[in-house]
Residue, then its C-alpha position, 0 to 999 in steps of 0.5 A: x292639120x293635126x293627126x286625129x285619133x281615127x288616123x292613128x287607129x287606122x295606121x295601127x291597123x295598117x302596120x299590124x296588118x303588114x306585120x302579120x303578113x311578114x314571113x320568118x327569115x331567121x329562127x331567132x333562138x337558133x341564130x342568137x345561140x350560135x352568135x353567142x357561141x362564136x362570141x365565146x370563142x372570140x373571148x378565148x381568142x380562138x378566132x379560127x373557130x369563131x370564123x368557121x362558126x360565123x361562116x356556118x351561120x351565114x350559110x343558114x341565115x343572113x348575118x346582121x351587120x354587126x355579126x358580119x363585121x365581127x366575122x371579118x375580124x375573126x377571119x383576118x386574125x385567123x388569116x383565113x384568105x377564103x373567109x376574108x374574101x367571102x365576108x369582105x364581099x358580103x360587106x361590099x354587097x351592103x354598099x360599105x364605103x371604102x372609108x368603112x374598111x379604112x377606118x376599121x381594117x386598114x392595119x390588116x395586110x389584106x387591105x393593102x394587097x392585090x387581092x383587095x384591089x381585085x375584090x373592090x374592083x369587081x362588079x358588085x350585086x348590092x343587097x340594099x334597096x335604093x328606093x327604101x334609102x331614098x324614103x329614109x332620107x326623106x324621113x330623116x329630113x322630116x324627123x330633124x326639121x323641128x324637134x322643139x315645137x311639140x305640135x310640129x314634132x308630133x305632126x312630123x312623126x306622124x308623117x313618117x309613120x305614114x311613110x313607114x306604112x307605105x314602105x312596108x306595103x311595097x317592100x316589107x319592114x326595112x332590114x339592115x340588108x335593105x339599108x346597107x352599110x353606107x353613110x347617109x350623106x357625105x359629111x354625116x357619119x351616121x349609117x342609114x341603119x342608125x338614122x332609121x333606128x332613131x326615127x323608129x324610137x320617135x315613132x314607137x313613142x307615138x304608138x307604143x302599144x301598137x309597136x309593142x306587138x309589131x316589134x315582137x313579131x319583127x324580132x322573133x321573125x329575125x327581121x330586126x336585130x338584137x340591138x335594134x330591138x333592145x334600143x326600142x324596147x323602153x319605148x314600146x308597151x305590152x302586158x307583163x312587161x319587165x326591164x330588158x336592161x339595167x338602165x332604160x334610157x339609154x337602153x344599156x346595162x352599164x353606166x360609167x361615172x368617172x372611173x366607177x362602173x355601175x350595173x344592176x344590183x342582184x335583185x334587178x339583175x335577176x329580173x333583167x336576166x329573166x327578160x333577156x332569157x325570154x328574148x334569147x339574149x345573153x345575160x348581164x354578166x356575159x355582156x359585162x365580160x364581152x364589154x370589158x374585152x371590147x374595151x381592152x382589145x385593139x380591134x374594133x369588135x361589135x360585141x357587148x356594149x360600149x359603156x355609157x358615160x354619165x356626165x355630171x356637174x360636180x358642183x351640184x353633187x359629187x361622185x359619191x353622192x351620184x353613186x348613192x343616188x343611182x343605188x336607189x335605181x337599183x344600180x351598184x358599182x361593179x368591177x371591170 
């Protein structure tokens, strides 16, 4: 059975109806402003002040996973035992695996100490929702079943759209706290949140205008993170839409060709920065500074962006030709 136009309209009404009922969790303007303030202290290597700012923010709001991750690094670098244990406990409550701590923080003394042994042996009150995770696992299987046949792909995406509506009806829109920090499966290193983001990209392509309205509300209400909103932005549609990143696919501001880094030219950068300001996001220039810091730091920060790498066939066109081609899209070399 192929999804009918009437069913798509029905799902749009259901999804938007749920969106209207959602209650604000976060003042996005305030949250982003304070996170970016903390990140500025990270750049200046004032980790103690950054840790205190994250702690203050966490008393007002629930930190998104990436910000909680950065908060813990700051506390570790500051050697603030109280905040180390506090942020670690909050990450454990999101069901982060021991492998997560080993991969990211094993070099810090705390994670080879009796305090860590005591903390991880506590009875944890998890924040994730097992029921939502189970439904997301079902969605992943359906999503990945067949993405080659267009008709099968569309039908599977539609099935997942219905499942999303059912989840929202019972629990609201799945948040990072709902999904936690654990990995989906023992051999797949993708976290639940990353899988869910991929599914949402496919669903927004189904109904870009309807999700354009819904995701605006979810973002401004602090229900979805900055990163999730930006990654979905190229797929949604709404009136007077302007680019939020220099490169739409993937949604990023920086592209690496060999040792040349490309980003917006002056005209495109102004347009992107205007859009980012409307959504309380940091500027392209600020993103570049953070991305360079992240690239050069020995610590696993989640600030700025990882530079997207463009792989090309040198026999088809050389590096210089590729750079000239990207200039037509508003991208120019930048220093890093």
